LUMSE-505523 format. One record per residue: residue number from 0; z, x, y of N, C-alpha, C in turn; residue in three letters. Coordinates in steps of 0.05 Angstrom, whole numbers, always signed. Example, Ala and Ser with C-alpha at 12.3 -4.5 7.8 and 13.67 -1.06 7.14 Angstrom:
KOLZA num   n.zz   n.xx   n.yy  ca.zz  ca.xx  ca.yy   c.zz   c.xx   c.yy residu
KOLZA   0   +156   +264   -114   +156   +246    -90   +156   +264    -66    ALA
KOLZA   1   +142   +257    -45   +143   +273    -21   +157   +258     +1    SER
REM end
This chain:
KOLZA num   n.zz   n.xx   n.yy  ca.zz  ca.xx  ca.yy   c.zz   c.xx   c.yy residu
KOLZA   0   -215   +277   +364   -216   +279   +335   -244   +271   +325    MET
KOLZA   1   -255   +286   +307   -281   +279   +295   -276   +263   +269    ASP
KOLZA   2   -282   +237   +270   -276   +220   +248   -297   +222   +226    TYR
KOLZA   3   -318   +237   +230   -339   +240   +210   -331   +258   +187    ARG
KOLZA   4   -309   +272   +190   -299   +289   +169   -268   +285   +166    SER
KOLZA   5   -257   +294   +144   -229   +291   +140   -217   +318   +132    TYR
KOLZA   6   -196   +327   +146   -183   +352   +139   -156   +346   +126    ARG
KOLZA   7   -152   +358   +103   -127   +353    +88   -105   +371   +100    THR
KOLZA   8    -81   +359   +100    -57   +374   +109    -47   +390    +85    LYS
KOLZA   9    -28   +408    +91    -18   +426    +69     -4   +410    +47    TRP
KOLZA  10    +10   +388    +56    +24   +371    +36     +3   +358    +18    VAL
KOLZA  11    -19   +349    +30    -40   +336    +14    -53   +356     -5    GLU
KOLZA  12    -57   +380     +4    -68   +401    -13    -50   +406    -37    LYS
KOLZA  13    -24   +405    -32     -5   +409    -54     -7   +386    -74    LEU
KOLZA  14     -9   +362    -64    -12   +338    -81    -37   +340    -97    ILE
KOLZA  15    -59   +348    -84    -85   +350    -98    -83   +371   -121    ILE
KOLZA  16    -70   +393   -115    -67   +414   -136    -51   +404   -159    LEU
KOLZA  17    -29   +389   -154    -12   +378   -175    -28   +358   -191    MET
KOLZA  18    -42   +340   -178    -58   +320   -192    -79   +333   -210    LEU
KOLZA  19    -93   +353   -198   -114   +367   -213   -103   +381   -237    SER
KOLZA  20    -80   +394   -234    -67   +408   -257    -60   +388   -279    SER
KOLZA  21    -49   +365   -271    -42   +345   -291    -66   +334   -305    GLY
KOLZA  22    -87   +328   -291   -112   +318   -303   -124   +339   -322    ILE
KOLZA  23   -125   +364   -313   -137   +385   -329   -121   +389   -355    THR
KOLZA  24    -94   +389   -352    -77   +392   -375    -81   +369   -395    LEU
KOLZA  25    -83   +345   -385    -87   +321   -402   -114   +323   -417    LEU
KOLZA  26   -135   +331   -402   -161   +333   -414   -162   +356   -435    MET
KOLZA  27   -148   +377   -429   -147   +400   -448   -134   +391   -474    SER
KOLZA  28   -113   +375   -472    -98   +366   -495   -115   +346   -511    PHE
KOLZA  29   -127   +326   -497   -142   +305   -511   -169   +313   -522    LEU
KOLZA  30   -183   +331   -508   -210   +337   -516   -213   +365   -529    PHE
KOLZA  31   -194   +383   -525   -198   +410   -536   -174   +421   -551    TYR
KOLZA  32   -150   +409   -546   -126   +418   -560   -123   +449   -557    ASP
KOLZA  33   -128   +458   -532   -128   +487   -527   -121   +492   -498    SER
KOLZA  34   -105   +513   -494    -98   +521   -466   -122   +531   -451    LYS
KOLZA  35   -144   +538   -465   -168   +548   -452   -181   +526   -436    TRP
KOLZA  36   -174   +501   -442   -185   +479   -426   -176   +480   -397    GLY
KOLZA  37   -154   +495   -391   -145   +497   -364   -164   +513   -346    MET
KOLZA  38   -184   +526   -359   -204   +541   -343   -220   +521   -326    LEU
KOLZA  39   -219   +496   -333   -234   +476   -317   -219   +467   -293    GLY
KOLZA  40   -196   +480   -287   -179   +471   -264   -194   +472   -238    LEU
KOLZA  41   -210   +493   -233   -223   +496   -207   -243   +474   -202    ILE
KOLZA  42   -262   +467   -220   -279   +444   -214   -264   +418   -211    PRO
KOLZA  43   -242   +415   -227   -226   +390   -224   -214   +388   -197    VAL
KOLZA  44   -204   +411   -186   -192   +411   -159   -213   +403   -139    VAL
KOLZA  45   -237   +414   -142   -259   +407   -123   -266   +377   -123    LEU
KOLZA  46   -267   +366   -148   -274   +338   -151   -252   +320   -140    ILE
KOLZA  47   -227   +327   -147   -204   +311   -137   -202   +312   -107    VAL
KOLZA  48   -206   +336    -96   -205   +340    -67   -226   +323    -53    SER
KOLZA  49   -250   +322    -64   -272   +307    -53   -265   +277    -53    LYS
KOLZA  50   -255   +267    -76   -248   +239    -78   -225   +232    -59    ILE
KOLZA  51   -206   +250    -58   -182   +246    -40   -192   +243    -11    TRP
KOLZA  52   -208   +262     -2   -218   +262    +25   -234   +236    +31    LYS
KOLZA  53   -251   +228    +12   -268   +204    +16   -250   +180    +19    ARG
KOLZA  54   -230   +177     +2   -213   +154     +3   -196   +153    +28    GLN
KOLZA  55   -186   +176    +36   -170   +177    +61   -187   +172    +85    ARG
KOLZA  56   -211   +182    +85   -230   +177   +107   -237   +148   +109    LYS
KOLZA  57   -242   +135    +86   -249   +106    +87   -225    +90    +97    GLU
KOLZA  58   -201    +97    +89   -177    +83    +98   -173    +86   +128    LYS
KOLZA  59   -177   +111   +138   -175   +116   +166   -196   +101   +182    ARG
KOLZA  60   -220   +100   +172   -242    +86   +186   -237    +56   +187    ASN
KOLZA  61   -225    +45   +166   -219    +17   +166   -198    +11   +187    ARG
KOLZA  62   -178    +28   +189   -157    +24   +209   -168    +27   +237    GLN
KOLZA  63   -186    +47   +241   -198    +51   +267   -215    +27   +275    LEU
KOLZA  64   -231    +16   +257   -247     -8   +263   -230    -31   +271    LYS
KOLZA  65   -208    -35   +257   -190    -57   +263   -178    -54   +291    LYS
KOLZA  66   -168    -30   +297   -156    -25   +323   -177    -27   +345    GLU
KOLZA  67   -202    -18   +339   -223    -19   +359   -230    -48   +366    PHE
KOLZA  68   -230    -66   +346   -236    -94   +352   -215   -106   +370    MET
KOLZA  69   -190    -99   +366   -169   -109   +383   -172    -97   +411    ASP
KOLZA  70   -180    -72   +412   -184    -58   +438   -206    -72   +454    PHE
KOLZA  71   -229    -79   +443   -250    -92   +458   -242   -121   +465    ILE
KOLZA  72   -225   -133   +449   -215   -159   +455   -198   -158   +480    GLN
KOLZA  73   -181   -137   +482   -164   -133   +505   -182   -127   +530    ILE
KOLZA  74   -203   -110   +525   -221   -104   +547   -234   -130   +558    LEU
KOLZA  75   -243   -147   +539   -256   -172   +547   -237   -189   +564    SER
KOLZA  76   -212   -190   +557   -192   -206   +572   -190   -195   +601    THR
KOLZA  77   -187   -169   +604   -184   -158   +631   -210   -159   +647    PHE
KOLZA  78   -233   -156   +634   -258   -159   +648   -263   -187   +658    LEU
KOLZA  79   -254   -207   +643   -257   -235   +651   -240   -242   +675    SER
KOLZA  80   -219   -225   +681   -202   -230   +704   -213   -215   +729    THR
KOLZA  81   -235   -202   +726   -248   -188   +749   -244   -158   +750    GLY
KOLZA  82   -231   -147   +730   -227   -118   +730   -253   -103   +723    SER
KOLZA  83   -256    -79   +734   -279    -63   +726   -273    -51   +698    SER
KOLZA  84   -294    -40   +686   -291    -29   +659   -270     -7   +659    LEU
KOLZA  85   -271    +10   +680   -253    +33   +682   -224    +23   +684    GLU
KOLZA  86   -219     +3   +701   -192     -8   +704   -183    -23   +679    ASN
KOLZA  87   -202    -36   +667   -195    -51   +642   -185    -32   +620    ALA
KOLZA  88   -197     -8   +619   -189    +11   +599   -161    +22   +605    MET
KOLZA  89   -155    +26   +631   -128    +35   +639   -107    +14   +631    VAL
KOLZA  90   -114    -12   +637    -95    -33   +631    -92    -38   +601    LYS
KOLZA  91   -113    -30   +585   -112    -34   +556    -93    -14   +543    ALA
KOLZA  92    -88     +9   +556    -71    +30   +545    -44    +20   +537    GLU
KOLZA  93    -28     +8   +555     -1     -2   +547     -2    -25   +527    PRO
KOLZA  94    -23    -40   +528    -26    -63   +509    -30    -53   +480    GLU
KOLZA  95    -46    -32   +477    -50    -20   +451    -25     -6   +441    MET
KOLZA  96    -10     +6   +459    +15    +19   +451    +35     -2   +442    LYS
KOLZA  97    +36    -25   +456    +54    -47   +448    +46    -58   +421    LYS
KOLZA  98    +20    -60   +415    +11    -72   +391    +11    -54   +367    GLN
KOLZA  99     +5    -28   +370     +3    -10   +347    +22    +14   +348    TYR
KOLZA 100    +34    +19   +371    +53    +42   +372    +39    +68   +382    GLY
KOLZA 101    +56    +88   +386    +47   +113   +398    +27   +129   +380    ASN
KOLZA 102    +29   +125   +354    +14   +142   +335    -13   +129   +327    GLU
KOLZA 103    -19   +106   +338    -44    +92   +330    -68   +108   +339    SER
KOLZA 104    -89   +105   +323   -114   +121   +329   -126   +113   +356    LEU
KOLZA 105   -129    +87   +361   -142    +78   +385   -125    +84   +410    MET
KOLZA 106    -99    +82   +407    -82    +87   +430    -85   +116   +439    TYR
KOLZA 107    -86   +135   +420    -90   +163   +427   -118   +167   +439    GLN
KOLZA 108   -137   +153   +428   -165   +156   +439   -167   +144   +467    GLU
KOLZA 109   -153   +122   +472   -154   +110   +499   -142   +129   +519    ILE
KOLZA 110   -119   +141   +512   -107   +161   +530   -126   +183   +537    ILE
KOLZA 111   -139   +194   +517   -158   +216   +521   -182   +207   +538    ALA
KOLZA 112   -193   +183   +532   -216   +173   +547   -209   +167   +577    MET
KOLZA 113   -185   +156   +581   -177   +151   +609   -173   +177   +625    ASN
KOLZA 114   -163   +198   +611   -161   +224   +625   -188   +235   +633    LYS
KOLZA 115   -208   +231   +615   -235   +241   +621   -247   +225   +645    GLU
KOLZA 116   -242   +199   +645   -252   +182   +667   -239   +190   +694    VAL
KOLZA 117   -213   +197   +693   -199   +206   +717   -211   +232   +728    GLN
KOLZA 118   -223   +248   +710   -236   +273   +718   -265   +269   +726    LEU
KOLZA 119   -271   +243   +733   -298   +236   +744   -320   +236   +723    ARG
KOLZA 120   -313   +234   +698   -333   +231   +677   -341   +202   +675    LYS
KOLZA 121   -366   +195   +675   -374   +167   +673   -363   +153   +648    PRO
KOLZA 122   -352   +129   +652   -338   +115   +629   -358   +109   +607    VAL
KOLZA 123   -383   +104   +614   -403    +97   +593   -409   +122   +576    GLU
KOLZA 124   -408   +146   +588   -412   +170   +573   -388   +176   +555    LYS
KOLZA 125   -365   +170   +565   -340   +174   +549   -341   +156   +524    VAL
KOLZA 126   -348   +131   +528   -349   +112   +505   -372   +119   +486    LEU
KOLZA 127   -394   +129   +497   -416   +137   +480   -409   +161   +462    LEU
KOLZA 128   -395   +180   +474   -386   +204   +459   -365   +196   +438    GLU
KOLZA 129   -348   +178   +445   -328   +169   +425   -342   +155   +401    PHE
KOLZA 130   -361   +138   +407   -376   +125   +385   -390   +145   +367    GLY
KOLZA 131   -401   +166   +379   -414   +187   +363   -394   +202   +345    GLN
KOLZA 132   -370   +206   +356   -350   +221   +340   -339   +205   +317    ARG
KOLZA 133   -339   +178   +319   -329   +162   +298   -348   +161   +274    THR
KOLZA 134   -374   +163   +279   -393   +161   +258   -396   +132   +247    GLY
KOLZA 135   -383   +113   +260   -384    +85   +252   -405    +70   +269    LEU
KOLZA 136   -424    +57   +255   -447    +46   +268   -440    +26   +290    LYS
KOLZA 137   -420     +9   +284   -413    -12   +303   -402     +0   +329    ASP
KOLZA 138   -385    +20   +327   -374    +33   +350   -395    +49   +365    ILE
KOLZA 139   -413    +62   +351   -435    +76   +363   -452    +56   +379    GLU
KOLZA 140   -459    +34   +367   -475    +14   +381   -462     +3   +406    ASN
KOLZA 141   -435     +0   +405   -421     -9   +428   -423    +10   +451    PHE
KOLZA 142   -420    +36   +445   -423    +57   +466   -451    +57   +477    GLY
KOLZA 143   -471    +54   +460   -498    +54   +470   -504    +30   +488    GLU
KOLZA 144   -495     +6   +480   -499    -18   +495   -485    -16   +522    VAL
KOLZA 145   -461     -6   +522   -446     -3   +547   -461    +16   +566    ILE
KOLZA 146   -471    +38   +554   -486    +57   +570   -511    +45   +583    SER
KOLZA 147   -526    +30   +567   -550    +16   +578   -542     -5   +599    PHE
KOLZA 148   -520    -19   +593   -511    -40   +611   -502    -29   +638    GLY
KOLZA 149   -488     -7   +638   -478     +5   +663   -502    +15   +680    LYS
KOLZA 150   -521    +27   +666   -544    +37   +681   -562    +15   +692    ARG
KOLZA 151   -564     -7   +676   -581    -29   +685   -567    -52   +699    GLY
KOLZA 152   -541    -48   +703   -526    -69   +717   -523    -95   +700    GLY
KOLZA 153   -519    -91   +674   -516   -114   +656   -490   -128   +658    GLY
KOLZA 154   -488   -151   +645   -463   -167   +645   -443   -155   +625    ASN
KOLZA 155   -424   -140   +635   -404   -126   +619   -388   -146   +602    MET
KOLZA 156   -380   -168   +614   -364   -187   +599   -380   -198   +575    ILE
KOLZA 157   -405   -205   +580   -421   -216   +558   -426   -195   +537    GLY
KOLZA 158   -430   -170   +545   -435   -149   +525   -411   -144   +508    ILE
KOLZA 159   -388   -143   +520   -363   -138   +505   -357   -161   +486    VAL
KOLZA 160   -360   -186   +496   -354   -209   +480   -373   -212   +456    GLU
KOLZA 161   -399   -206   +461   -418   -208   +440   -413   -186   +418    HIS
KOLZA 162   -406   -162   +427   -399   -141   +408   -375   -148   +392    THR
KOLZA 163   -355   -160   +405   -330   -168   +392   -335   -188   +371    MET
KOLZA 164   -352   -208   +377   -359   -229   +358   -373   -218   +333    GLU
KOLZA 165   -392   -201   +339   -408   -189   +316   -390   -172   +298    CYS
KOLZA 166   -373   -156   +310   -355   -139   +294   -335   -156   +279    MET
KOLZA 167   -325   -178   +291   -306   -195   +278   -318   -208   +253    ARG
KOLZA 168   -343   -218   +257   -357   -231   +234   -361   -211   +211    ASP
KOLZA 169   -369   -187   +218   -374   -167   +198   -348   -159   +184    LYS
KOLZA 170   -326   -156   +200   -300   -149   +189   -290   -170   +170    TRP
KOLZA 171   -293   -195   +176   -284   -217   +159   -300   -216   +132    GLU
KOLZA 172   -326   -210   +134   -342   -208   +110   -332   -185    +93    THR
KOLZA 173   -327   -162   +105   -317   -139    +91   -290   -144    +78    GLU
KOLZA 174   -273   -158    +92   -246   -165    +81   -248   -183    +57    GLU
KOLZA 175   -266   -202    +58   -270   -220    +35   -280   -204    +10    GLU
KOLZA 176   -299   -186    +15   -309   -169     -6   -287   -151    -17    ILE
KOLZA 177   -271   -140     +2   -249   -121     -6   -229   -135    -24    HIS
KOLZA 178   -222   -160    -17   -202   -175    -33   -213   -180    -61    VAL
KOLZA 179   -238   -189    -63   -250   -194    -89   -252   -169   -106    VAL
KOLZA 180   -261   -147    -93   -265   -122   -107   -239   -108   -115    MET
KOLZA 181   -217   -114   -101   -192   -101   -108   -184   -108   -136    SER
KOLZA 182   -186   -133   -144   -180   -142   -171   -198   -129   -191    GLY
KOLZA 183   -224   -128   -185   -243   -116   -203   -238    -86   -206    LYS
KOLZA 184   -230    -73   -185   -224    -44   -186   -200    -38   -204    MET
KOLZA 185   -180    -56   -203   -157    -53   -221   -166    -56   -250    LEU
KOLZA 186   -183    -75   -256   -193    -79   -283   -209    -54   -292    GLU
KOLZA 187   -225    -43   -273   -241    -19   -279   -223     +4   -286    LEU
KOLZA 188   -202     +8   -270   -184    +31   -276   -171    +28   -303    ARG
KOLZA 189   -163     +4   -310   -151     -1   -336   -171     +6   -359    ILE
KOLZA 190   -196     -3   -355   -217     +2   -375   -222    +32   -378    MET
KOLZA 191   -221    +47   -356   -226    +75   -356   -204    +91   -370    ASN
KOLZA 192   -179    +79   -370   -157    +93   -382   -156    +87   -412    VAL
KOLZA 193   -166    +65   -421   -165    +57   -449   -176    +78   -468    ILE
KOLZA 194   -200    +90   -463   -209   +110   -482   -191   +134   -485    PRO
KOLZA 195   -178   +142   -462   -159   +164   -464   -135   +156   -480    LEU
KOLZA 196   -126   +131   -476   -103   +121   -491   -109   +121   -521    GLY
KOLZA 197   -133   +113   -529   -140   +113   -557   -140   +141   -570    ILE
KOLZA 198   -152   +160   -555   -152   +187   -565   -123   +198   -567    ILE
KOLZA 199   -107   +192   -546    -79   +202   -546    -63   +190   -569    GLY
KOLZA 200    -68   +164   -574    -54   +151   -597    -61   +164   -624    TYR
KOLZA 201    -87   +169   -627    -97   +181   -652    -86   +210   -655    LEU
KOLZA 202    -84   +224   -632    -73   +251   -633    -44   +252   -642    ARG
KOLZA 203    -29   +232   -632     +0   +232   -638     +6   +220   -665    LEU
KOLZA 204    -10   +200   -674     -4   +186   -699    -19   +197   -723    SER
KOLZA 205    -43   +208   -718    -60   +218   -740    -74   +244   -732    SER
KOLZA 206    -57   +263   -725    -68   +289   -715    -87   +302   -734    GLY
KOLZA 207    -81   +302   -760    -98   +315   -780   -125   +302   -782    ASP
KOLZA 208   -127   +277   -775   -153   +263   -777   -173   +273   -756    TYR
KOLZA 209   -162   +283   -734   -180   +293   -712   -183   +323   -712    LEU
KOLZA 210   -170   +337   -730   -171   +366   -731   -199   +378   -731    ASP
KOLZA 211   -218   +366   -746   -245   +377   -747   -259   +377   -719    PRO
KOLZA 212   -250   +360   -701   -262   +358   -674   -251   +380   -656    LEU
KOLZA 213   -230   +394   -663   -217   +413   -645   -219   +442   -654    TYR
KOLZA 214   -221   +445   -680   -218   +473   -690   -245   +483   -702    HIS
KOLZA 215   -267   +474   -691   -293   +484   -700   -312   +484   -676    SER
KOLZA 216   -332   +500   -677   -352   +502   -655   -366   +475   -652    PHE
KOLZA 217   -375   +463   -674   -389   +438   -673   -371   +416   -661    GLY
KOLZA 218   -346   +416   -669   -327   +396   -659   -323   +398   -629    GLY
KOLZA 219   -320   +423   -620   -316   +428   -591   -341   +419   -575    SER
KOLZA 220   -365   +424   -586   -389   +416   -572   -390   +385   -571    CYS
KOLZA 221   -382   +372   -593   -382   +343   -594   -363   +331   -574    PHE
KOLZA 222   -339   +343   -572   -319   +333   -553   -327   +338   -524    MET
KOLZA 223   -342   +360   -520   -352   +366   -493   -372   +345   -485    THR
KOLZA 224   -390   +338   -503   -410   +316   -498   -396   +290   -492    VAL
KOLZA 225   -375   +284   -508   -360   +259   -503   -346   +259   -476    CYS
KOLZA 226   -335   +282   -468   -322   +284   -442   -342   +280   -419    LEU
KOLZA 227   -365   +293   -422   -385   +291   -401   -395   +262   -399    LEU
KOLZA 228   -399   +249   -422   -408   +221   -421   -387   +203   -409    MET
KOLZA 229   -362   +208   -416   -340   +192   -405   -338   +195   -374    TYR
KOLZA 230   -340   +220   -365   -339   +225   -336   -363   +213   -322    LEU
KOLZA 231   -387   +215   -334   -411   +204   -322   -410   +174   -320    GLY
KOLZA 232   -401   +161   -341   -399   +132   -341   -378   +122   -321    LEU
KOLZA 233   -356   +137   -319   -335   +130   -300   -345   +132   -271    MET
KOLZA 234   -360   +154   -265   -371   +157   -239   -391   +135   -233    ALA
KOLZA 235   -408   +128   -252   -428   +107   -249   -414    +80   -244    LEU
KOLZA 236   -393    +74   -258   -379    +49   -255   -367    +46   -227    SER
KOLZA 237   -356    +67   -216   -345    +66   -189   -367    +63   -168    TYR
KOLZA 238   -389    +76   -174   -412    +74   -155   -423    +46   -154    LYS
KOLZA 239   -424    +33   -177   -434     +5   -178   -415    -14   -165    LEU
KOLZA 240   -389     -7   -163   -369    -24   -151   -368    -21   -121    MET
KOLZA 241   -383     -2   -110   -382     +3    -81   -403    -14    -68    THR
KOLZA 242   -393    -30    -49   -411    -48    -34   -409    -42     -4    ILE
KOLZA 243   -431    -37     +8   -432    -31    +37   -443    -55    +52    GLN
KOLZA 244   -430    -63    +73   -439    -85    +90   -453    -73   +115    VAL
KOLZA 245   -479    -77   +117   -494    -66   +140   -494    -86   +163    GLU
REM end
């Protein structure tokens, strides 16, 4: 599997279409009071699809990183008992199955990597290619270090343990940030909904008051500007809330 991209399933595509239709219908009602606002469905589908894929990819990458840290911890344990890297990976297979189940990302990857090693493919090359497929810097670095270590006769136990410690420290930092930002993201979502709630309340309680904004060319242009400003500020706010740990 190439983790650098995310492919939506047909069920997800249906959910995206339903979400996009609901959002477009709401925006048409609040900003244009016209069925012609549904013409914006296509760009909304594209935007929602992009956000959906990004969020699912980030969630999958987080799970992969967590499972990978446990994988190298298991490797470290078997290497410290005198096993070679190849044998340690074979022994890690049932351990990962016991810990995460048959459908876990790393368990499936370990099965595939062990099969490649059995076909006489160098284990360092297998790990290097896996790291490249993930697109995650930490896993890529691990594959590169293992590759250099195997060619230069390096201390595999020390390499694996050092990588595990570095990834664990970074993961703990990311988790702390994630916990703090989760509350802030909830507040941000509420703030983003408030303007729509105000417009909706005015539409339902004082519809005549807003009629000039919907049934004239100038009003439509004004509401379009308001919509673009709202979407732009919402995108900016989410971007400012995104923190990357290097």
